[in-house]
Every structure is written in structure tokens, then in C-alpha cells.
N, C-alpha and C positions, 0 to 999 in steps of 0.2 A: 279743470284750471278754471275762474272767476271769471264772471265776462268782462271783455274785452272792449273800452266804450267808445274805446279807435273804431271795432268793428263796423260803427253809423257810420265814417270818415270815408265815404266811400270816391269824394271827391272832393281831395283838398282842396280851397282857394287860395287866388292867387296870393292871398296876406301869407301863404304860412309858407312861399318859397324866396329861394333870398333873391333880392333885389344888389344888383351891385353898386349903389347908387347908398345905401343907407349905413356906409362906415366911411371915416376919418382916416386918412393919409397918417397924421402920427398915431394913430391908434393900432395900424396896421404894421408903420416900420416899430413899432418898439413891440405888438405881437411877432413880427418876421422874427428881429433880436433872437424875441424866448424860443419860438422854432426851431431855427439854427441849433440853436444850443441842446433842446429836447431831439432831435433828428442825429444830432449827432454822440447824445446818446446813449438811444436806443441800438443803430448800429456797432458801435462797442462789439457788442456777443454775438455771432448770426444763431443764434439756438432757438430756434421754437419759441416752446417755451417760455425761456427770455424773453424772446422780442413783444410776447406777448403782456407780459405781467408791463415793461417799462415800458410798453403801453397806452398802456391803460394808466401807470402812475405821469406820465409826459400831459394826457388825455386833460386826469384830473386840475394838472398844475395851468393848461391853459385854459379850460373852461371852466373854470371854477364851478363845478358840476359835484353834484352829491353823493347819484349814483353810473355806475357809466357798465356795459355789456357788447361784450366784442363776437360775432358769429361766423365763422368760416365755414364756406360751400364743399363739401365734398366735389368730388368727378363727374356725381349722380344726379348734381346739383339739390341734394337733400342737405339746407343749415343746423349748428348748433350750437351753441352755447360753452365759449374755451373760457370763458373768462367774464365774472359778472363779481362787480365789487361793489360797497358801499363805503365813500368815504373816513367815515367814521366810526362803523361798525368792521369793517372787515368786509369776505365771503360772502357774497346772497347763494346759497343753500338753494334755496328755488328758484334760479333764475326763470324754469317754464312760467310759471305763474309770477312772477315777479317784473316781468319785462312784454311793452304790445307788441305781438304776434304782427299784427295791423300797418304799424311804420315799420316795423325792422322787414315785414313783404315788400312793403310797398316801394323801401329801402333799397332795396334787393332788382324787384322789378325792375324800377322806375329808373335803375344807373343817376338818382340823383339824388343831393345833400333834402333833407326837410327838415324846417326850422318850426317847430309850433312855440311862439314865446311866451303867451298865455290860455294855455288848454283850457281854463274858464268862463274866458272870456271870449273865446273863439267859438264856441260850442254851443248851443240851444239844448248840454248835455249835464247843467249846472244839478240839475233835480237826479240826476242818476245816483243810485245809489254804490257804484262802482267806482265817480270819482271819489267819495269821500274815503273809499275805501282802498285804493292805489297813490294816493293822495299823491297825484304830479299835479306839478304848475306848468314847466318848464319841460322842451322834447327837445337833441337834434338828432341830426342821424345820418351818416355820411358811406355810401360804398367803398370799400376796398376794393380798388382796381388796379390791377398791374399790368403794362405793355396789352390792353386792351381784354386783361382776363377781367370777371368777377371771382374774387376770393372769399369776401366776404362784405361782413359789415359791423361798422361801429355806432352806438348808441347813450344816449348820455338821457342825462334827464334830473328834476327839482323838485323837493316838493313843498319849502315851505316858502320864496316866495315868487312869483310870475315877474317878467323881464328878462330875469340873470341874461340870454344870454342875447345878445343882438347878432347882425349882420357882419359886424366885424369878425365877432369869434366865430361864428360858420363859415368864414374865407379862409382865420387860419385855421377852426379845426376840422375844412376839408383841408388841405393843401397839406396840413401835417396826417392827415386818412389817408392822402396819396403818395407820402413817399412814406407811409409807413409800408402800406401794402407793400412798395416796393423789396424794402428790407425785408419783409417776412417772405414775398415768393423767393427771394435770393436764400435765404436760409432755409427754405421749404425745399427746395431745391439742390442748396447743398448737401444736406441734412439726406434728401434721396442721394445724390452720389454716394455719400460717405456710408450707407448701407448700401448700393450697388457693389460696393469697392468690401466693405466688410464678406455681402456674398462670396463674391468674389475669390475673398482669399481664402473663403468655409469651401468653398469649392475648390480649389487649386489645393488647398489642403488636401480634401478630404481624396482628391482625386492621386494626388504624392503618396497620401495613405495607403492608397487599394494599390498602386504598382508597389509599393515596396513591397507591398505582405505576398507582392507575389514571388515566384522561382525565377523568374525569366527578369532576364534585364530593357528599358525599351530607354534608344537614343533617335533624336525629332534632326532633320535634317532639311537642310531651309533646302529655296529652288538653287541657291550657290554651293552646296552638300557644304556650308559651315554649320555647323553643331545649334540645334534650337532648344535640345531641353536635352533632359538625361537623368535620366532614373538611381535612384542609390543606389540599387541591385544589379543595375548595369556597371558602376564602378567599382560594384564588390567584384562580380565578374572578370573585369579586365585590372585583379590584382592592384585596388585600389586608384587608377590611374586619374590624377584630376582632368578631367575632362572640361573645356571650359567655356560656354557658350559663347557662340562669335568666330569660334578657332575652328580655320579648316580642319576637314575629318580628316583626309589623308593627310594632316601638318601635327596628328593628334597623339601619336603615341602610344597607343593604345593595343602596338603587336606590331611585328619587324617588317621589314621594305617591302618584303615577298610576298605575306599575308596580304599584309592594307593591297598592294597593286591584283592582286586575284579578286578579296571581296570586291574592288573600286570597279574591277570588272565584272564581275554577277550585278553590282547595284545596276551599268550601263546597259548591262542587256534585258535588267525586271524593267527599267527606267523604258525602253524601248519596244520591247516586247510582253511587257507583262505578265503574267503567271505569279507561279506562290514558289518560288524555288529554293529549296535549303542547301546551306550547305554546312561542312564543319572546319573549325582550322586547332589546332595548337596551342597551348599557351601556357610552357611551365608544364608539368607535369598534369595538368587537367582537357579535356577536349570544350571547347564551346563550339554549340552549333547555329546559327544564324540564319534567319530570314526576313524581307522586305514588305512593307503595305503601304499604302497609299494615305494620306492625311490631306483634306480640307480644312484652309485655314480662314478664318473669321474674315481674313481679309481679301479672301479671293486668290491670295498665290496657293499654291500646291506644293507639298512639301509629304515626307519621304520619313517612314519607321522603319527601323533597324530592331528585331527580336531576339533577344544573346538568351541562350537556355545549356546553364551544363547540363551536359550528356555523359561525362567523364566515365561514371558507373556503367550507362547503357551504352557504349562502345567495350569496356573492361569485360563487360557479361555478354556479348557477340562477338570479343577473341575469343573468349575463353569456351562459348559453344560450338564456334568456328571450330575449335586446337580439340578439341571434345572428338567432334567429326569426322576430323582427320584424326586425329587419333586410332579412334576406330576403325579409319575402316584397315590403318596401315596394320593394327595390332588384327585384322584380320587377314590383311594381309600376310605379314609378319609368320602367323599360327599357321596357315595354308603352308608357304614357306617350309619353316620346321619338318611338318608333316613327313613332304616330299625330298627331304634331308635326311630326316631319320629311316623313310624307307629305302633312300639310297644309300645307306651305311650301315644296315647290317649285314648284308652280303659281304661288304668289304672286311666288318669284323670279324666274322665267321669264316670267310676264307682265308685272312690272317691267324688266328687261329688253326684251321685246320694244317696252311698250311705248315707250321712248327711245328704238328701235331705227327705228320705224314713225316717229315723229316727227320725226326726222333725215332719215329718206328723202324725207320730205314737205317738206323743208325750213319745218316751223314752227318759228316761233324762240321760244325758250324766259328767261323770264325767269328773274335770278336764284338769285333765292327758289324756283321751280321743282324748277331743274335743282338744287336742293342737297339742295330737299325728296327729289326719286327718290334723292341717292346716299342721303341716309341714309335713305332704305325698304331699301336696296341694303344699305348698310352692317347693320345691325340684323336685316336676314334675315339674311342671316350670321352674326353674334353668338346668334341664336335656335339656327342649325341645332349652332353648336358647345355650347353652353350645353345642350340636348339629348343630343348626344353623351358631356358630362359626365358627368349622369345615368344612364347606360349606365357607364360605368367611375368611377365614383362610390366604388364597394370595391374595386376592382382598376384603380386609377390606372396611365392610357400615358401613357410619357413621350416629349412630341413633341420634336420637331425642334426645337433650339434655337438660334438666330439672336444679334447681335450687336447689341445694344439699347443706344438712350438713353432710359435709366428716367426720364429729366427729363423728355425729351417724352411720353414714355408716358403718365405724371402729367398730365401739360399738358395734353394733347388729353382725356384719360377725363373730366377734373373741368369742362372744356366743354362734352364732348357730356352732363355729369349738370345743368349748367344750361341747357343751351339749348334740351334737346330730349326727358331723359323725365320730367322737369318734377322729379325728385330735388331737388335745390338749386334749387326755387325759390325764393324769399323768403329765402333768403342772401345776403346787402348784401356786397362786400368792402370798402365803406362803415365807414372805423371809429367812424363816428358814430351807427351804427346798433343801436340800442337793444335788437333785437329778435336776432332769426339773424345769427350774423355769420359770414364764412367766410376765414380768413387760409391764402391758400396761397404759399408759399416753395420754392422750387425754386431749387439752387445749378448756378451756372456748370461750363460744363467739367469732366463727371462725366464718371470713367471708363465706358467700357459695362460693359454686364453681359451676358453670354451667357444667354435662356432663351427663353421660348414667349410672344409676345407677347398673345394670347388669353387666357392662364391667367393672366400677369398683372393683366391686366386685370379679369379677371372679380373674384379678389381683391384688389385697391385696390375697384372698384366696392360692393361687397359690406363694404368695412370702411367706408365712407363713408358705404354705405346706414344700417347700426347707427348709428354717430354721427349720422346724421341724426336717424333715428328716436329717439333717446334727448334729442336737444335741443329737438324737437319734443313727445314727452310733459312735459318739464320745463315747457313756454313758453317758453322763453328759452336762449342761450348760443352758445358761441361752436366751431363746428369749424375744424380748423388741420389744417393738408398740408403735409408739411416732409421735403425732399427736398433730401439733401446727406453728402458724403462722410466718412464714419468712417474715420481712418488707412488702409487698401487697398482699405475695402466703400464697401458703397455702404448706404445706410438712409435709408427709409421710416420715414417718422412719420402715424399720425389721431390726433388728437387730441379726446375733447372733452369738453365741461363738463355733460355731463349727468345723470342722477339715478345711475349706475353699476348697475357689475352686485353682488346678494346677495351676500353672503360663503356661502350654503348654495346658491348656483346656481353661485357664479366656476368650484370642477369640473369643471363638467356642459358647458360651453360650446361644446365643441370636441366632442359625442357628436352621432356623425346623429342628424336629427330628431328633434331636440331644441332649442324653443322658448318661450322666454314669451310669444312674440305669435301662440299661435294662434290669436285670434278677430279679432288681428287679419292677419291671411292671413300670418303669419309660417311656413318650410317647417322651420328649424331644417338648414339644406343651406349657411348663410352662411358660418360660421365652419368650418366644418367641409373644405372648398370651402381660404377661408385656409390650412389647415394641410396641406394635399394639395399645393397650388403651392408653402409653404418648405419640405418633403420635396423635393421634386421638383427646385427648384433650390436645393435647399442650402443654404437661408436659415435663420439664429435667427429663431423667432418668440417674442417677447415679451408678455406681456397684465398691465396691470398695471391695477387697478380700488379705486376709493373709494369706499365706497353712497355715495350722495348727494353726489357733488363729482363724479364723470363717470372716463372708462375712456382709459388711452392704449394702441394696439397699435406696433410696432417689427416692424420686420420687418431685417436687417441681409443684404445680398445678393455676396456675392463678385463680385469683378469679370472679367471675361473673364480677362486676365491671369494671376487669381489661379487663374482655372478651366483654364484650358491646364497650366499647374505642377499640377496634384494632378492630372489624365489624364494628365499624362504620366508 
């Protein structure tokens, strides 16, 4: 920076400071009118850069200066040039070397205006080359002070003529600068507030983005348990329920009344006892888990947060694991029971065969009924043996050797056995006039053969008829229909009843092993599971329809032996 000749003016003389008696009233009045107009123009736009530009324009118009400089002081006391302009040539690029740092520093440190109306005449530095180089004749400077806070300084000068500035100019200049300082400080405060507001908004959006990207939902409640904040994920988890800020959480409608009561009870326990309790509730076909946490608000009021998590898949896996463990245990038990049944059954079979052989060797004539009873005992013993074997292979079905079967004959013999021997269909009549338990059997003629396991098919038919018979008996009356006929290239078996039907809540579980609604009446929960396994082993289509209160229909559609052979080929 070139030599600053004002550096030698360590102590300005009294003639350089403003004296209040050196100005005229008329000049001040005219100046004040112009000042009011300029201040109004400065305050039209409270933007720092715009205000600084307008301050400089107004300063030139008010003082008639040739050059002007505006410096602002930072929070750390450092100052720098914000505007430097020549009235004729425009912006001054090298403000640091164009203005006197000494004058600016004295204005800032003294917090008082300075007027040097004739630099050359008022100093002994006329021979200094720097005077000619800087070409300054008159100077004014005034501090920018707002509410006692120093925010900068304004500095103007001329280089052509001395005496351009007088005391009136200084009074008006100082007054304008003080008003401009207020406008400038207001602009800075507004900009700071806008920046803080923008920053707050950005942080809020950033926080919302973080929360919305999480699989968990967040709800914040105030001390009155009114909704204060809801993340987008929370609304999604609650099936899109609109949770509005300020709404009492208890009246939000995000779940049914009973569930809300439980949630509020758990919330009260959390507020009173603390801890990190986690609970779940059902919402439609999904399961949601929730827990609470405390939130400290800037206002000092404590709030409580609620975290929501979709745990549907987790609960399904837990249920499957429990069912798997339960089924495994029961299967082991069933295997042991089957083993014991087999051990006890073999002597019975042997004794029946031995009894029949001894009676034959002794030449004892047997009545038709006795011989038929022995045959029935033998047949049922074999069936019990196969049922025990099915218990062993319930979870891992073993495909038996299939043979060509007449499905009509199989159904006919099975129904007759249940009518005459087991007592399952006792009381059912094929008489159309019977108003109690009716049995309708319709077996088509010339049915195509079906490849299958006779024992397995017989077990499936028996279980379907048993279920229908039980349903009719529980209702007190009804009709059990057994139909076998050809459906296109397939053979269809239909078992229908007019019993009480299956409740919609139970229907999805009817094929689940060991599930039964007749546990107190001796139900094992294996019947429909066996039907499903037999259908899968035979490649049959299984259809179940039920109308609660009206009845149930089970349909098995089997491929014919010809179709099965073509598929396997």
C-alpha cells in the first residue's frame, strides 16, 4: 500500500471536528427533506447488498463527494471494504490502496465523525509526494452505529476542490449514516433469521428424510398426549390413517377402541414406571409392535415418542416354528402310539386267523353271520394296521404302489361298511321320506378306472363322510350326499352335507395337522390332513366350499388311469 500521509496526523486539531454552530437552519431543513427521501429509498429493500448499494448512491447525492467507501466490522473487530466507488468511473477495484486507513481507523476507534475540509491547507504535508499521488482535498467520515453497536464506517472524499463539505454536510451525512446503520443492521438480522430459518427447514427435511427411510414409524405426543409429529412411515404402517397434528391420540382412529385402550394403559405405565416395554397389536392381516421413549423439547416440555414396527413376518415365522416344534413332538408321540398299536394288534390278527383255521379243521359248521363277523374282524384289523402306518408317515407321506381301481365300487363298499359295521352312519336312512338323517348315494355307471392306493382312498373317503355325519348330527337333521361320476376325462367324488358349515375364521386352518374344533368330542385334527395328503399323492384336485350355517361340500377330482399313464409317459 502507498504511503498514507494521514498516518502522521496522530492528533487531529479542533478545526477538523464538527462544530454545531457552522451550519444554517435553512440548509439543514433542505437537507433533511432530501435525507428523509433518501432514507425511505434505502429502506425499500432490506437486503444487505442492496442497502449497501443504495447507501452509497444516497451518500453521493447528499454530499456531492467524488469517491465513497463503506467498511463493515466483523464480530471479531476486523473490518473490510464492502463498497468502493468513484462517482464518475464506477467501482474502485483496489479499495485497500485508494482510501486512508488512518481516517477510517480513527472514525471506528473514536466512534465520532471526522471532517477535513482542506487537506492541503490543514496540514504541513504539502510537500509529501503521497498527497499528489492520492489527490485528496476534502474528507468526511462517520461511524455506522445501531443501538450502541459499531457495525462499520462511511468515508467520502473529493480530489478536485477543497471546501466541498461543510458542517451542514457533516450533520446531514452523520444523521443519514446513523439511520442507514439501523436499516443495515435490520437487514443483517433479517438475513440471519432467514438463514437460520432456512437451516432449520433443511435440518427438518433432512430429519424427515432419515425417519422416512427407516422401516419404523415414529409418533411424537405432547404432554397432553396430543399428536405433535407423525412420520410418513407411521401413517403407512397404520394403513394410511391421517394423523393430524394437535389431535388427541386417543381419538386418532389409528386402531380399534379396545386396542387403543391397551396402548394407552401401556403408555401410562411407561410414564409412571419407565422401562422399555414392547407390545404388539393386530391391524388387519398385519401385526405391529410398538414401544415408547422420552423426548426432551426445546421449550422444556417433555414429550413421549412411540415407535411402530411391522413384525408380521417375524410373528408368522415364530408361529411356524412353534407349530413345527409342536408337530414334531406330536409326530414322535404318534409314532410311539402306532408302534404300540401294531404290537397289540398282531396277536389279535393271529388269534382270529387261528380260530377260523381250528373251526375249519374241526369241521364245525359256521353260520353265515359268524363267518362274516370273522371276516370283518380280520378286515378291520388290517385297516387299523394301515392307519397306524399312516400315523408314522403323516409328515413324510410314502407313495404306495398304485393299482387300477374302480372308484365307484370302492365308494360303494366303503359306505356299506360304515352303514353296517362301524355305526358311523347308523341312523341315516336312504328313504326319501325320512325327515331326520338322510343319506343319498349316487354312483355313476361305467366309470373309467383310476390308479391309486385302495387303503389311502378308503381312509380319505371315510374321513370326509365322518366329518359330514358329525356336522349333521350336531345340527339335529340334514342330508349327507355321496356322488361319484365322470367329469370330462376325470372321475369326481363329491361329499356334501347340510350341516352347520365351517366358520370363516376356522376355514383357513381345516387342513392344518392336529387342528380340530371337536377336541372335547374325540376329534384328533388328522382327518382333513389325511384327505389332503391322499389327494396330493394321487394327483387329485381338492376343493372345499362351506357356507356357515348351511353346509359343506368337498370335491375330489381324480385323473383316470389312462391320463395318469400318458402323463408318466
